[in-house]
C-alpha positions as CSV (number, residue, x, y, z in Angstrom):
1,M,-0.1,0.0,-0.1
2,F,2.7,2.3,0.7
3,R,4.5,1.6,-2.5
4,E,1.2,2.5,-4.4
5,L,0.7,5.8,-2.4
6,S,4.4,6.8,-2.9
7,V,4.0,6.2,-6.6
8,A,0.5,8.0,-7.0
9,F,1.9,11.1,-5.0
10,G,5.3,11.0,-5.9
11,F,6.5,11.2,-2.4
12,V,9.4,9.4,-0.7
13,P,10.2,10.0,3.0
14,D,13.5,12.0,3.5
15,A,15.0,9.3,5.7
16,F,15.1,6.9,2.6
17,G,17.8,9.1,1.1
18,H,19.8,9.2,4.1
19,G,22.8,6.9,4.6
20,V,26.1,6.7,6.4
21,T,29.4,6.7,4.3
22,V,32.5,4.8,5.7
23,P,35.7,4.3,4.3
24,V,36.8,0.9,3.2
25,I,40.5,0.2,2.4
26,K,41.1,-1.0,-1.0
27,D,44.6,-2.7,-0.5
28,R,45.2,-4.0,2.9
29,L,49.0,-4.4,1.9
30,G,49.0,-0.6,0.7
31,D,49.7,2.6,2.4
32,A,46.8,2.8,5.0
33,S,47.6,6.4,5.6
34,S,46.9,7.4,2.0
35,P,43.3,8.7,1.1
36,N,43.7,7.0,-2.4
37,N,43.8,3.7,-0.9
38,Y,40.3,3.9,0.3
39,R,36.8,3.6,-1.3
40,P,33.4,5.0,-0.1
41,I,30.8,2.6,0.9
42,T,27.3,4.0,1.8
43,L,25.3,2.2,4.2
44,S,21.8,2.6,3.5
45,P,18.5,1.9,5.7
46,V,17.0,-1.5,5.0
47,I,13.6,-0.5,4.4
48,S,14.8,1.9,1.7
49,K,16.5,-0.9,-0.1
50,I,13.3,-3.0,-0.1
51,F,11.3,0.0,-1.0
52,E,13.8,0.4,-3.9
53,Y,13.6,-3.1,-4.9
54,C,9.7,-3.0,-4.8
55,I,9.6,0.1,-7.0
56,L,12.3,-1.5,-9.5
57,H,10.5,-4.6,-9.8
58,K,7.2,-2.7,-10.7
59,F,8.7,-0.6,-13.3
60,E,11.7,-2.5,-14.8
61,H,9.9,-3.1,-18.1
62,F,9.9,0.9,-18.8
63,F,13.6,1.1,-18.7
64,Y,15.3,0.5,-22.0
65,T,19.1,-0.3,-22.5
66,D,21.1,-0.9,-25.6
67,P,21.3,-4.5,-26.7
68,L,25.2,-4.0,-26.8
69,Q,25.3,-3.1,-23.2
70,F,26.4,-6.0,-20.9
71,G,27.2,-4.3,-17.5
72,F,24.4,-4.4,-14.9
73,K,22.0,-6.4,-16.8
74,K,20.5,-9.5,-15.8
75,R,21.8,-12.9,-17.1
76,L,24.6,-11.1,-19.1
77,E,28.3,-11.2,-18.2
78,L,31.7,-10.6,-19.5
79,F,31.8,-13.7,-21.4
80,S,28.6,-12.6,-23.4
81,C,30.4,-9.4,-24.3
82,F,33.4,-11.3,-25.4
83,V,31.2,-13.7,-27.5
84,C,29.5,-10.6,-29.1
85,S,32.8,-9.0,-30.1
86,I,34.0,-11.9,-31.9
87,S,30.9,-12.8,-33.7
88,D,28.3,-10.6,-35.5
89,C,25.7,-9.9,-32.8
């Protein structure tokens, strides 16, 4: 019900957009004092991730991607890209 109301009124609680960003070291053997050896990871509230999944599931058929895009798509991987590059897709 909340999902339908959010879609109907275009409203999402501000708290859904808040997260905590923590630094995670890239290379444990690297220089721990160098900022370049860290990457940011944002920890989001679980409820907002569930809501995001529900909305995405409902509207995923509206999203168009190029047939030659292989990253971030279901059932496609690097091997698919390789096969496409050596054959005539």
